[in-house]
N, C-alpha and C positions, 0 to 999 in steps of 0.2 A: 189478775192473772201475773201480774210481775214478778209477785211469792212462785206461783208455778212455774216459770220461769227460769227463775234461780233455783229451784229445786231440781228441775229436768237438767239445769248444767253440772248443779254439783253432782245428782247421779249419776249424768254420763261422766265427767270426769273421776267418779269413785268405781263404776264399771269400768274405764278403760285402765284404770291403774292396779284394778286386780286381775284384768284381761294379759299386763304386763306382768305382775307377778305369778300368776299362770305359764306363761308364755317361757317365763324364766325357769322355771322348774321343769314343765312337762316339754317345750321345742324351743330349747336354748338355740337352735338354728335362726329362729326366727326375733327372739328376744334380741339374739345378736346381731342381726340384721337391722334391726330397727333402733334398738338404743346403743348396744355394745359399743359398734364399729364409730356411730358418729362421733361419741364421747372420747373414745380412746385415738381415733383419727384427731382430735381437735388437740387431746392431751398430749400426744405426741407433737404435732406441731408448734404447739405453744412450747415446749420446756424441751424440746431436742438438742440445742444449743449447750443448755445449763446442764442438761443430764452428761453432756458429753465431756463436760470440764468438770463435772463431779467424779465421774467413773475412771479419769484418768486416760482417755480414748481422743487426746487433742493431742498436736506435736506442734512445736514452734518452725514457723515459716522459714524458709530460706533466707539468705542475705538480702539479697536481691529482691524478693517479695520484701520481704521488712522495709527494705528501702523505698520502693516505689508506695507503699501506701503511707507511711510517716511522711514525707517528703513531696510527693503526687495529691495523693488520695486526701492527707493532712487528718489521717484516722490514724487512732488508737492500734497500734498491732496486737494482735489477739491470736493465741494458737489455733491453728487448724485443726476443725473436724471434719470425719467422713461427710464428704457431700451424699447428700440424700440424689441418687438417679429416679427412683422411682416408687411408686406405695401403692400398691392395690388391695385391695379389700377383697376378702372369701368369705365362704359361709360359714367358715369355722377363727377367722382371725384376719392380720393384717402379713403383709409380705411386703418389704424395704429392701432394698437393692442401695447398698454404700457402695461407693467410690472411695477404697482408704489412699489416705496421703501417703506419702514416705514418710515410713518411720514406724509405721503402725503393720502389722499381720493380721489374720484371721483366728489365728491362738489368744490375741489380746480384747477382740472383741468376745470371743465364747467363754472367756476366764468372766467378763464381766456379766455374762448374761443372766445371773442371780438377779445381781443389782437394775438392769436394766427390767426384769420382769417385773422388779417391784415400784421402779419409777412409774411406769406406766399403767400400771393396773392390771397387768394380762396374767394368764393360766401358764404360760411357760413362753422364754424364748430362745427359739433354736438356730444355731450361726452355719449357715451353710458357704462355702465357697464355691461360686458358681464360675470364675474365673482367675485369670493372674490378676488382681487388682481387685478384685470385686465381689462383696459378700451378700448374701442373703438374710436379713433377719425375717424368721417363719413364726410369727408372735399368732398364739392359741387364744382366743377369747373366753373359752369356758373348758372345762373337764371334756375332751372329745372322746375318752376310752369310758367314760361313766356308762353310756347306753350306745355299744357298736351297733352301726346302722352301714353296710358297705354300700358304696354307690352305684347307680343301676348300670353305668357304664360298665363296670367290673365283669372281666367277662374274661374265662378261659381262653388262652392261645398262645400258637406256637410254641408250647413249653412253657407257657408260662402261666403258673396260676394266683389271683389275688387271695390271700389268706386270712389277713388281718387289715387294720386299721393303726395307723402310726399315729402321735399322740399330737402331731403339727396335723391331722386329717387327711393325709395322704394314704395311698393304699400301699400295702405291704405285700409284696408280690413275690415268690419262689420263681426265680429263671431258674431254668434247668440248664441253660445253654454259657449263664453266668455263672454261676454256684451248682457244678452239677451233684456234689457229694456234698451232704449236710447230715448235722448232727441236733438233736431234740432233744433238751434233758429237764426234767421236772420232777417234783414231789408226788406219791399222791394225792389228789385231787388239786392242783395244781393249773389244770387245763390242758397238759399233753394230749391227752385222748381228741379234746374238741381241736385243739389246733389239727391233730391227725385227720379226725373227720374231713372237715374242710378243704385237707390236703386231696383228702382220697376222691371225695367231690368233685373238684375241679378236675382231676386227673384223669377222672371218670368220664367224662365230656371229650375229651382229649382222644387222638389218634395214637395211642401208645397200649403199650402192653404192661399190666401191672402184676407183680409178682411179689406176693406175701410169705412172708415168715416171722409166725407167730406162735414162741415153745408154749403158749399158754394154752394148749389145744385147739387153739383156733377161736375160741370167745372172743376176739378183739375182731380179726379179720375174717374169719366166718361166715359174717353175716353179708359181708361185698364177694362172695363167691362168683355168683353171676357175672362180675365185671374182670374178676384176678386169671391171668393165664397160667397162672401155678400159686400153690399153695402149699408152703410146709409147717408142719404141726406140733414136731419132737426134734429135738436137736441131731439124731441121728438120720431124719428125713431133710433137716435145713442142711446138712454137710452134704448129703448128694446133691441136692439142688444147687448148693455152690458151686460142687465142681462141674456141673453141666453148667453153671451160667461162665465158668472160667474156659471150659472147651468151646461153648460159644462165642468167645470174645478172641479166641484164637485163631478161631475160623473166620470170622470175621474180618481181622487184622490181613490174613490171607486174601480175602477179598478187597482189601484198600490196597497191599502192593501188588495186585491183579493188574487195577485200573491204575496204579500210577497215582494216588491220592493219599493225604495223611489225616482226612477227617470224614466221617461219615457222611455229612451233610455237603461234599462234593460230590457224591455219586449221583446221576442222575435218579429220579423219581423209582422208575422202574425196578431199579438195581438197588435201590436202598432197604436194608434189612427196617424191620422196625423197632424203635426206640423203646426201650425197656424200664423201669422204676422198680428197683429192690426197695421195698418197704420191710423195715426189719422192726417187729417192736419187743422191748424188755431186750435189748443187745446181749445184759449181763448175763442171760442162760442159755448165751453160745457159748458161754467163759467157762459159768461154772461144771465142774466135774464131781460124782461123787464117790469116784475109788480112784485108786494108780492108773488101773489098765483103760480110762476111758482118756488121760489125758495126751495119748499121740494121736486121735482124733479131733481132739479141742483143739490141737497145736495145726493141725491141717487144716480145719475149718477154719481158722483166723488165720493164719498164712494166707490162703486162696481170698478171703476176704480186702487183707492189703492189698494183694494184686489187682483185685476190683477197683480196688480203689485207687491206686497209682497211676493204671493204663484204660480203665473201662469208659474213660469221658470220651475219648475221640472215638471209639464204636457205638455209641449210644447206648450206654447201659449207664444208669444211676442209682447212685445209695441214700437211701433217707433213711437213717439209723435214730432211732429214738430207745431213750433208757432213763433212770433214774441218776445213777451214778456211772460214770464212764474215765476210767486214769489206770494208772499204772496197777491200782492196786486187786482190778479185774485177773490179770495175770499177762503171760506172757503174749506180746502181739499187741495190746491195748492202747499203746501210744502210738507206737507206729501207725495203726488204723486213724486215730483220732487226729493224726497230721494231716489223715486225706481229705479227710471231712472240711472243707473250707466254709459253708453257710453252717453258721450259727444260732440255735434258737435256744433260749435259756428262761424258763419259767420259774415261780417260789420253788426254792430248795430250802432245805432242811439244815444245809450247813454250807461255812465258807468254801469250803474245799471243794464242793461241787460246783460252785459258781467260778472258782480258779481253772478247774478242769474244762469249763464248757467257751470261759472265753477270756480268760489271763493272758493266753498267747497270741492271741489279733484282736484283742480290745482291753487291756487293762482297765480304763476308767470305766469300763460297764460293769464291771464288778459288784462295786458299792451299787450302784442300782439296782441289780438281781438280789442282793440282799437285804434291799427295803421295801418289795412287794409284800402288800399286804396281804393276809390269808384270808379277809373277807373278797379280793377281788380276782374268783380263776379267770384264768385268759391272758390274763397280763404276761407280757413277757420281755424280755432285751434280744435283740436280734443284731448280732455284729457280723462284723466280715471282714477279709482280710486286708484292705483298706484301714482297718483301724477306728471306722465309724460303728454308729451303733444307737439304736435308737428302741425308744419304748412301744410296745405293738400292745394290741388285743384284740381276742380271736371272736369272731360273733358266736353266738350258742347255736349248734348244730345236732340235732337229737342224732342218735345210733339209728334210728329209723328213718331219718328223712336222707341222710347219707345212702343206708341202704336200698331206700325207693330210687334214688339217682340212679345208683349201679344197674338196679333193674333196668331201667328206663335205658338204659346204655349199653346192654349186656351184649348187643349186636357189636362194637367197635372193638370188643376182646379179640384178639387176635391168637391163631391158632399154631403156634411153632412146633416143628414135630420133635422138638429135644426137650420142649417142656410138657411132652402127653404125659408122661409117667407121674406128672406131680400136679395136672390137672384136678382141679377140687371139685368133689362132688357134692351137687346142688340137692338138699336133703329140706321135704318138709318140715318143718316145725309142728312138732303135734301141741295141741291145744293142751292149758293148763289144767291139769285135774281140779275139778270143785274140792272146793273142800267139805272135809266131813260135818255132817250136824251135828251142831251141839247139844250134847244131852243132859239136862239139868236133873240134877240127882233128886226125886221127891222126898218130902222130908216127913219121917215117920210120926202119925201125934203121938 
């Protein structure tokens, strides 16, 4: 009986170890909550003071404090480290709030993030300033971007679309009120199309108008036709559509002036025109010309786009520009348009110059992160903003059929403004694929 109990105990221990090993690979959130977080929390608590000293994140105390410590408390005067105000565990890591002593700034802590990551054995440490004098260390216990699973509570709302997951486990959202114009860059097979599908899938569920410009004969946006209010599939048609949008912009400005407001959202709901999101796929097609005689039309289209980028935010027209490259080499007006696109998302690129085009003017530190994205991780990108901040993100896998199904389900939300009537997409029935002809095997003659 004693031998049986011993074998049962050993078997239970082996099964538990095997279960933890399986969870570490297949269910990292469970493994982190059961094993990783308690171990990391203990390591952080036990080694915090020494780690701060080794990383140079301590300062000498003031003369009065040193005097009081030496003469009244009868203790050795030691350098002051940031005070831990709060430690909170999450399903992906730890959040630690620190109060910085006089003489330290958030940049000092951010410069030591790699050393802190290795000292505490976590996947990454991201330093975020929460308010003056306070920073938050966002530690990630495992590779959150390996298998992206969006939280269930991440739902589209009020022109805010959750499209990806950050490496610290938080949700990256495309907020059109905060960043009305955006640029998305990426090489072929980098995940740029998947990002766009997630964006369209979320926008389709909101009461906004979607305007597609896809000069590849509509092969990307054509499947979303039930939810689109307009679709241009050639450069000439795109120029006409952009002209119509500029005319609508001027009429909306007249409406704002009539009621003495400066923003669309200041109008009462019954007077407010529907917001429009203009989705441009492969923007380089609007810049390229095949002959000299096409250049005036190209220049007009680009200048009209620049006008939309400069002024259309106030009247609820937003640009979402995608492409593989975007810079002065495309032609006249490219740099002026890029300057109006405040939101930036850059996937894996083929050269450093493309990364510079997307991020060097708003977040120079992010360029190195873009060039280090591995080819075997499609969907990983770097998102930057005009504040200089940036983060790694990854978009969950979404098939074209899934995005198209959402567009069909919410087709009743597609507005029908009269000025877009000439560009209304025609919904065609996709013919079935023809069957392959039977294979004829030649008979061998005897």
